[in-house]
N, C-alpha and C positions, 0 to 999 in steps of 0.2 A: 298773212301777210298778201297785200295785192302782188299780181305779176308785176306791174311796174315798179313797185317798190323792191321786189325780189332782184329785177333786173338791174336796179340801182345800186344795189348792196354787193350783187356780184362783180359789176363793173368797177366799183369802188375797190374791192378786194383784189382785183385784178390789176388795178393801177397801183395800188400800195406793193403788190408783188413785185411788178414791173420795176418800181421805183427801188425798191430794196436791192433787187436782181442787178440793176444798173450800178448801183452803189458798190455792191460787192466785186463787179467787174472792175469797176474803176479803182476801187480801192481795197485789192484783196487781202484778205488775211494772211500771213506767212503759212505756207504750205511745200509739200515736195513737189515735182513735177507729177508724180502719181495722184496727186491730189489730196494726200494724207497731211493733216493738220501739223504744224510745226511750232513747239514752242522752244524758246531760247534756253529755259532752264534744264533742257537735255542735257546740253555742254556742261552746266555747272549743277550737280545733283546737291553737293554739300560745298555750298559757295563758302569761300573764307571771308570773314569781315577783317578790313584793315583800319588801322588807326594811323592819322598823322605822325609824321615823324617828328620826335621832339625837338629837333632844331628848328622845326618851322613855328614853333610856340614860344621859341626865345624872345624876349620882349625886344630884344635888339633887331630881330629880324621879321618879327611877326607883321602880317600884312592884314589889315582890317577892312570890312566893307567900305568906311570912309576913304580908306588910300585907294579901293579901286574906282570910287566916285572920282577921286582926284585924278587919277591917272587917265580916266575919261576925258576930263577937261585938258589937261596938261600934255598928254602924249598925242593928242589927235592931229590926223592928217586931213581932215575933212576940207576941201575948198584947196588944197595945196597944187593940185593938178588940175584944177577947173570942177565948177560944179556938178558936171555930168561924168567925171571919171569914173570907172570902175576896174582900173588896173592898181590902183593904190601903189604901194611900193616898188611894184614890178616896173614904175616908170624910172626908177633909179637905173635901170640896166639901158644903160645910153649905147648907142652905137661906138662911141669911145671905149667903154666899159667893155663890151664884146670884144673889140679888136684886141684891146689888152689881154684878155682872158685867153684868146687865142694863141698869143705870144708865150703862153706858160706849158704850151706842148712841147715835151723834149723828147721823150721816150715814144710817143705814140701809141701808148697804152692805154686801152679802153677798160673800165670795168661798170659792171651793172649796178645799179643802185634800188633794183626793184625787187621786191619778195612777192610773188603773184598769190593770188587765192588759193587755198587749199579746199579741194573736194571732200573732205571727210571733216566732222564735228570734232572739236577741240576744244579745251578750257578758254582759250583766247581767240575763238572765232565763232562764226555763225550766230552772234548776237542778236542780227537784224534780220537774217533771212537764211535760209538753208543756200548753200552754192552747190550746185549740181553741173554735171559734164556728162554728155552722151553722143554717141554716134547716130546721126540722123540718115544714114545709107545703109544701115543694117537690115537684112530681110527678116521680118518678123517670124516669118516660119522656120527658117533653117538657123537664124541667128548669125549667119555669115556676112560678111563684109559686101556690099552690093559693087556690079562691075563698073568700072571706069574711075571712080576717086572715092578717097577717103574724106567724108565730111562729119564735121561735129558741131554741135551747138554748146553754150555755157550759160549759165545764169548765176548771178551772185550780186550782193550789196555792194554799192560804190565805197561805203563806210566799213568794210568787212574787214575784222580784226588780223587777218593774215595778209591783207593786200595793202601794197604800200600805194597811197592815193593822194592827190592833190585836192586839199578842200577849196571849193570856190570861196570868195570872201564873203559872198552871201549866205554862207553854211550857218554863221553864229549871227544872231541880233542880239540887242541890247536885251538885258535882263537884270533881274536884281543881283547884287545891290547897286547897280549903275542909276544915273539920275531920272527923275520924271518918267519913271516906267509908267506906260499906259499898255495894259496887256492886248487892247484893241489896235495898236497902231506901233508896233516897235519896228524899229529900223535897222538896217545894217549900215555898211560904210557910207560914208558921204551922204548921211541924211536920206538913205532910199528906203522907202515904206517895205517891209518884209510882208507881203501877202501870207495868209496862212491858208492857202489853198493850191491848187494845182499851176496857177500864174505866178508862185514864188519863184524867184531865180531865173524868170525868163529873159531872153534876149541880153542886153547889154548888161543887166543886173547879175547873171548869171556866169557860169564859167567861159562861156563864149565872149563875155565882155573883157577877159582877163588876157586876151591875145591869142596867138596861135602856138608860140614857142620861143625859147630863151636861151641865150647863150652868155656865160657870164664866169666871175672867178668863183670858185667853191672853197669853202675852208672848213676843215675838217676838225672838229673839237673832240680828242678821243680822252673822257674823263677817265676810264678804267685803266688805260695807259699812263696818264698823270698819277693816278693814285697806286700804280702796281698792283692790280687786280684784274681779274679776266673779266669780270662786269659788276656793275652795282646792283646791291641789293633792293629789293621792293621797299618803296616808299622813301628811297633816297634821295634828298633834294639836291639841286647843283645851284649855287649862288654864283653872283657876280664876280666874286675874287678868285673864284677858281676858274672862269673863263679866262680871266687877266693873267693868271699865272699860266694857262696853258699859251698864252699868247709869247709869254716870255720864253717859254719851253720851246716853242715852235718857231721863235723869231718872227711872227707875223702880227700884224694889226689888222683886225677885222675892221671894215670899212663900207662906205657908201656902194651899193649896189651888189654887194657880195652875198652869195647863198651861204647860208651858214647851216653846217652838218653836225649836229651834237649826236655823240654815240654815247648809249649808257651800257651796252654789251647785252640788249635784251634778246637779240638773235643767238648770241653765244649762251647764253644762260638757258635758253630753250632748248638748243640743240643738245646741250650736256645734260639738264635735269628735266627737261619734257615742259609743255605749256602750263600757264597759269594765269590768274586773272589780273594780267598785266595793266589792264584799263581801270582796276580799282586798287590795285598794290603795285606800282610801278614807278621806277626812277625817272626823273625829269628836271626841268627847268622850274624853279621857285619863282612864283608870282613878281618877287622883289627885282628879277631879271629886267623886267618891262620897260623901265626908263632907260635902261642900258641899250636894249635892241633898239627902241626909238632914237637913241643919241649917235648909235653907229650907223642908222640908215640901212640896215640889213633889209635885202629885197626879198629873199626867202627863207623860211625856217625849216629845215627837215630834222625831223626826230625819228628814232628807231623803235618808238612805242606812242604815246600819244602826247609828246613833247611836254604837257604838263606834269609834274610829280603828282601822283596820286597815292593818297589823297592831296589834295591841295594845301589843307592846313589854313584856308580862307573861309571863315565863316560866309554861308550862303552862296559861295561860288565856287562849283566842283572844278571847273577848268578855265580860271582867269587868264591864263596865258593865251588860251584859243581867243576867249571874249574880247580882251582889249586888243590883241595883235589884229584880228580880223576886222572888229567894228570901229574901233578907235584909229588904230595906224594903219589899218589898210594892207597889213602884212600876211601874205597867203602861207599857209602852213602845209607840209607833208607829214601825214602820221604813216608809223610803220616801215620807215625808208629801211631798205636794206644796207647797212653800213659796215658789214663784215669785210667783204673782198675790198673797199675802197681803204678800210682801216690797215689792212695786211699789205696792201702796195704802199701805203704811206709811211707804214714803219720800215719797210725794205729800203725805200728811197730816201727816209728821213726827209721827207717833204709832204707838208700837210696842207698845200694849195695846188690847186689843179684848175682845169676847165671843166665847168658842167654845164651840160645842155639837156634840155626837156622839150618835149612838144606836148601841148596841151589838146587833147581830144575835143572836137568841136559837138559836146553834147548839148543839144538844147534842152533847157531848163535844168541843166545838171547842177547838183549839189558839190559833187567830187568827181573824179575821174582817177583811172589807173594812173600812179606815177611812173614814167617810162625814162628816168633820169640816168644818164651816162656819166662818169668820171673820166677825164682824159689826162693823163700825165705826160 
């Protein structure tokens, strides 16, 4: 091999190595802060396999791929608020709606709606990335806190299973069994192209385009209370008739611009029995609820798990409530909302409507942000 050829080979190898290193830096594999590789299987060494609840396969209730395709057409809000709109159903929270929500405050009592990320592995967390917290002002030689101030840093996934988080509408795009699927040109709400790279969810198409914060009427639907149980068992679906039975029980009609909070008791079950694979076997809304959500013009849907019943019972659609809500209706979702405190106070006051407020962190390119909602009675 000539010296010139050898130099060319070495240069090519160096370029390849540099390119691979750059890719690894830009798209790192999950790892701990110490650099140890992380596998999400660590949290589930013996995973449980769940099957869809039998009621989801009842011919009178079963939702098919054809129904999902029909929902995409019939429930669509594309263009309703303009061709460039990125707020979707949040547009239903008008100044008048906010003012009316403020008039619901009587006791002046506020309760937290957020469960923050946990910094230890569990069966319902760390599925995408390990969560870590550390003090940054520690003296490495003595292990003592540095002078002046306590400082810490955190790292976690925005869709972490123990974190209450608000999904950006761009989080989901059209996927099977929705119509005319082109894997190279999938789109989000309002027919926006969802890029498959770092430019996905940028600018107005991402969380920033959804506004800075909102105040509206919140309505809690406490299905365990309605059924006389502490929580719903995994895979339990919630159907429209139960939502309407709750309206009769609470003396409330859910309407345009409302934030709908649906409690399954996920956090109560977790506190009593420990974490489980709620994202694969969890209670939640059945896909047949989607036309009802669109008809009622709900502006925000808050669940205490993943909102969809898991498994969904819909062929080729793992989370149809997520998909149709975000892509067709433009309805933002909150996963893992902490609804135990608001449920307790609502039961005590016998009042299941309140003012709800939340601020949206302006995360450039964000597909989700921590949900910092507050309910005020």
